[in-house]
N, C-alpha and C positions, 0 to 999 in steps of 0.2 A: 494711564500708564500702569504697567504690572510690574512688580518686583517679586522676583522668585530667587530662591536659594536652594541649592542641591543640599538634601540631606541624606546621608548614607545611614541605613538602618544597620546597626551591629549590636554587639553584646553590650555597648556602652548604655544603651536604653534599657530601663527596667521592663521586664515582660508584664504584659497585661493579662492577668490570670482570667478575667471575664471574657476577653476576646479569644484566648485560647481554648476555653471550655466551650465557647460558642462555635468556633471553627471546628474542634474535635466532635462535637455532636453531629455535624455534617459529614465530617470524614467517615465517622462509624456507619452512618446511614449508607453512604456510598459504597462502603466496603461491603456492606451486607448484600446490597444488589449486585456489585461487581464480582463477588465471589461465588455467585450462582453458577451450576454447571451448565454450559451451554450445548456440550456435544462431546465427542470423542474422536481423537485422532487414532488411526490404525497404524500410523507410522509417524517417524519424527517429520516435522513439517519445516522445510528450509526456508528461512526468512532473512538470512543475512543480505546486506546490501551488495556485497562482492558476488553474489550469486543471483538475486532476484533482478538485479539491474544490468546483468550481461548475459544470462542464459535462461533456459526454460527450467522452472522449478515446480514442486507441487503446490506450494502456496499461491504462486502466480496462476497456475492451471486451475485450481479450484476457485480462485476469485473470478477469472474470466468465465469458467464453466457456470458458476452461479448467475453471473449476469445474463449469460446467454439463455439459461433454462428459465429464469425468473421473467426475462423480458420476451421470451418466446421468439428468438431471433435466430438466423442461420448463423451467424458469425458474432463475435465479440471479442473486444480488445480493451485493455485497461493500461493506463500509464503505471509502470510498475514503481515509479516514485510514490505512488499512493500508499504502498506497502512500507511502513515505517518502523517495525519493531527492530530490525537488525538482529534477530535471534533465531535459534533453532528452538522449536518447540518440541517437548518430548512426546512420543507416544502415550496415549491415554486421555484422560478426561481434560477438557479445557473450559476455562470460565469466560464470563461476559468481560472481565478485565483483559484477558488475552485477545479478544476481538478489539477492545479499545486501544491496546498497545500496537496491533497491526494497522488499525484504521482510526488514528487519533483525530482526524479532522473529516468533516463531512464532504463527500464528493457526489457530484450529481451523475446519474446514468442517463443517457440520452440515446434514443433510438432513432436512427436515420437509415434511409437507403443510400448507399453510395456505389458508384460504378467501379469496376475493378481496377481502373488506372488510378483512382483516388487511394484505394486500398493499398496498391503497390507504392504510391508516394508516401502513405502513412508509415509503411514498413521501412522505406528507405530512410525516413527521418528517424525512426525508431533506432536503427542501427548506424546512423551517421556519425555518432561520437564513440562507437565501440573502441575500445573496452572501458571508457570512462563510466563512473557510477552516477552520471547526472539525473538519472530517473526517467529518461525518454524511452527506455526499453519497454516493449509492449508484452503485457501478459495477453495470450491469445486462446481462443477457444473456436472450434468449428472447422478450422483449416490449418494446414501445415505449410512452413515456409523454410527455406535455408538462405544464407547469405554468404558472400564471399568479400570480406573486408578490404581485400587486395584490388577488387575491381572498382572502376569509377562509379560516381554517383548515377543512378539510373540503370545500371547493369548489375548491381549486387544481388538483388532479390530474386529468388526463384520460388514462385508458388508452386508447392507440391500437389496439393489437393485442396478443393473446396467442398 
């Protein structure tokens, strides 16, 4: 049998100086790495949920473009819900910490051949809850499409170019 008791950690408990020093040692090491310059933005980068989860943005575009280029694919798409920073990043240098803010959780990139009708179904799903910010919106690269939210499912998507 197990007996457990919920303990709320608050200011009522004395601070453990050794524990704090130990944690701060690692925080400082991580800060050194995360504050390294990773690159530079030539313009402001749009990463707000209200945008990346409902429309095409430069952050979503570069994410999908990098996937397509690195995987040597014709097309690429990524769930915009993986873009988690909910911020606009200013023009200029960005750090590894910025990348960690945008992509705080590891996501896998998978390369597959898919027929056009499956691509169209993926796009239908991506816009099915528009304009909700539920993260199903797709960042895309290598093709263009448009959609009409007023049309019924199966008729909303217009593939413009592949």
